C-alpha positions, -999 to 999 in steps of 0.1 A, spaced: -264 54 -432 -284 32 -456 -253 15 -471 -243 2 -438 -276 -13 -431 -278 -31 -466 -275 -66 -448 -310 -61 -430 -336 -77 -449 -353 -49 -468 -375 -54 -497 -367 -20 -512 -329 -20 -504 -312 -22 -541 -279 -32 -523 -297 -63 -505 -316 -73 -536 -281 -75 -555 -267 -94 -525 -292 -120 -523 -292 -127 -561 -254 -140 -553 -255 -178 -560 -250 -202 -532 -239 -239 -535 -266 -261 -517 -269 -297 -511 -305 -311 -518 -318 -326 -485 -352 -340 -499 -364 -350 -534 -378 -321 -554 -402 -334 -580 -400 -319 -615 -369 -299 -607 -342 -323 -624 -334 -296 -649 -316 -274 -624 -287 -299 -622 -271 -303 -656 -257 -338 -645 -290 -350 -632 -304 -378 -654 -338 -377 -636 -369 -353 -638 -366 -349 -602 -340 -331 -580 -329 -359 -559 -313 -360 -522 -276 -353 -523 -275 -332 -555 -253 -302 -555 -272 -270 -570 -265 -233 -570 -295 -213 -559 -298 -174 -557 -293 -166 -517 -329 -156 -515 -342 -189 -528 -317 -210 -508 -326 -193 -476 -364 -199 -480 -356 -236 -489 -333 -236 -457 -360 -223 -434 -390 -247 -444 -403 -268 -415 -385 -297 -432 -354 -280 -449 -352 -289 -484 -315 -278 -488 -281 -276 -467 -263 -244 -475 -224 -245 -482 -207 -214 -468 -187 -198 -497 -149 -203 -496 -142 -168 -489 -157 -169 -454 -141 -201 -445 -109 -206 -422 -83 -204 -448 -95 -172 -463 -99 -157 -428 -64 -165 -422 -55 -146 -452 -72 -113 -440 -59 -117 -406 -23 -116 -421 -29 -84 -442 -63 -74 -450 -52 -42 -467 -34 -61 -495 -65 -80 -506 -87 -67 -536 -118 -77 -516 -141 -67 -545 -126 -97 -565 -136 -119 -537 -172 -106 -537 -184 -70 -547 -208 -74 -516 -182 -91 -496 -195 -75 -459 -232 -77 -468 -232 -114 -482 -211 -124 -452 -238 -110 -428 -264 -131 -445 -246 -163 -448 -229 -162 -412 -265 -173 -400 -260 -207 -418 -227 -215 -405 -237 -228 -371 -208 -227 -346 -188 -205 -370 -211 -178 -371 -197 -155 -345 -161 -162 -359 -175 -150 -393 -191 -118 -379 -157 -111 -358 -138 -115 -391 -159 -91 -409 -157 -66 -381 -118 -69 -379 -115 -69 -416 -135 -37 -418 -116 -20 -390 -84 -30 -406 -93 -17 -441 -111 15 -427 -78 37 -425 -68 26 -460 -100 35 -475 -101 71 -454 -66 77 -467 -73 71 -502 -106 92 -501 -88 122 -485 -59 122 -510 -76 141 -540 -45 131 -563 -50 95 -557 -64 75 -587 -104 78 -586 -106 44 -603 -95 30 -566 -133 29 -558 -134 -2 -583 -112 -21 -562 -134 -20 -532 -163 -39 -521 -198 -20 -522 -195 -9 -484 -160 4 -485 -168 19 -520 -198 40 -507 -175 52 -477 -147 60 -501 -170 82 -525 -186 100 -492 -151 107 -478 -139 122 -514 -169 144 -518 -165 156 -482 -127 165 -488 -136 182 -521 -162 203 -504 -140 211 -476 -111 221 -501 -135 243 -519 -149 261 -487 -112 267 -476 -102 283 -510 -133 308 -504 -114 322 -475 -133 340 -446 -142 371 -465 -178 360 -465 -180 353 -427 -198 376 -406 -194 380 -367 -226 367 -350 -245 393 -328 -238 372 -297 -202 375 -301 -205 412 -309 -225 416 -276 -200 395 -256 -172 416 -268 -189 447 -261 -196 436 -225 -160 427 -219 -151 459 -231 -175 480 -210 -164 459 -178 -129 466 -185 -136 503 -187 -154 504 -155 -124 486 -138 
């Protein structure tokens, strides 16, 4: 499913494009000539070592992966220990879309910058999703629930919610049609005939 793969770098993936547009706080590790205007507090024409600047994730990633990294990326607070503990306590109670509309996708990107916490962040994302999955499915299968609930969900969960709701609507419509339009297959008819013939011979 495309929505589940949005964290994989894909030039044509709209979700990935939107995710990597998220601005990330970075610490400048080398002087960047002529870029002082990027830091409103900078008095120099150059962006100097130690400056704190927010870059789109796609740019921060590129600057981080230079042979001599130009920036050090700060992990967003929502993926740090304090927020992870909140999710561990009761993930269902959190409106994740307020934290970030691309919470899962962004998390899969930034975890590679977190060093020793990379696997911890990945595990937190997985456990959060598993914990909230039943909630999302319950909402999607209850056709009387508020359709605006989808707005409260981050992108991945929202897509699952909409898919689940569409499936429920189609199932309900099919059940209302009844079985009048159903036709017994030729295989089933022949099987019943053979059983009847065998019974008569016995």
